[in-house]
N, C-alpha and C positions, 0 to 999 in steps of 0.2 A: 504493500500500500504506500509505503514511503516513496518508492520510485515513481508510482503513479502520481502522487501529489507533486513531486518535483517536476514531472512532465506538465501537469496542469499549470503550475506556477510559471514555468518557463513559457508555456503556450499563450498565457493571457497577460504576460507582463507588459505588452504594449497596448492593451485594450484601454479605452477611455471610459467606457460605460460599465465594465465588469471588472471587479477587483476581488481579491481573496477575502473571505469572511473575517479572518483575523491573521496575524503574522504566524504562518505555519513554520515549524522547524522540524521537518521530517527526519533529520539526522539525530535529533535529541529526544523526540517525542513520538508516540504511537497514536494514530488517529483512526477512528472508526467511521468518520464522515469527512467529506470535503465540501465546503460551501463557498459560495461567492455572494457578493453584494451587487445588486443592480437595481437602480431606481425604477426601471421598467420590468420588474420581476415577473409580473403576470404575462407580459408580452414575450419575455425570454422563455418562460415555461412553455407557452404555446408554440414558440419557434422550435424548441427542442423536441416537444411532443410530435410535431409534424415530421420530424426527422427520426422518430421512434427512439428517442433518448429519454429514459426515465429520470425524473427529478423528484425532489421532495421538499417539503417545508417542515423541517424538524424543530426549529427553534421558534418559540412564541412567548410573549410575555406571560408571566404567571397569572396575571389578572385575566387572561383569556382562557385559562384551563377551566373546564366545567366544575371540577372539584372545588376550586377557589372562588367561583362566582359570588358566593355569599359575602366574601371579604373584598370584593372588587373596589378599588379606588383608582382615581386617575393616575396614570403614569405615562404622560405624553411622549417622553423620549423613547421608552420601550415600545409603545404602541406605534410610533412612526417608523422606527428603524427596523423592526422585525419584518415589515412589509417589503424589505429589500433583500431578504435572505432566501437563498435557494441552495439545496444540496444536489450534488452531481453524483453519477455512478462512481463507486469506489469499492471494489472488491478484488480479491487476489486473482480471480479468474479473468479479469479484464485483459484482453490482448493489447499489444501496442497499437495495432490498427484501430481498435475500438476507442482507445484513449485519444488517438489522433483525430478520429471522426468527431468526437465530442469537442475537442479543441477547435477544429475547423468550423463546427457549427457555432461555437461561441464567438469566434473571430468574425464569422459572417454576420451574426447578429450585431456585434459591435460596429462593424462597418455600415450596416443598415442604419443604426442609430446616428452615426456620424454624418451620414448623407442627408439626414433629415434636419440637420442644423441650419 
């Protein structure tokens, strides 16, 4: 997984609209998810879905979890930022070609966003 993360990080390093979820350090840490931030998250998810790339939204504010609804209180920063999070495929069985395919789709989306400026 660390090698896949390194490939993702290298592949998206020049993207303007897609950035890593947080500063990954795959040489020192083990990760079970790889996520990116994108202000156009829902559009990115649809773009990747059209290319048959599975995504997820794994991180959400605690105030959004059903169990904690009775204790809900405003948390504007968390409520705003989580809407930019999306997780990408990350499992040991991913081939190099599959990782490259995901990276190419991300770059394609980024270029599409840049062209709309």
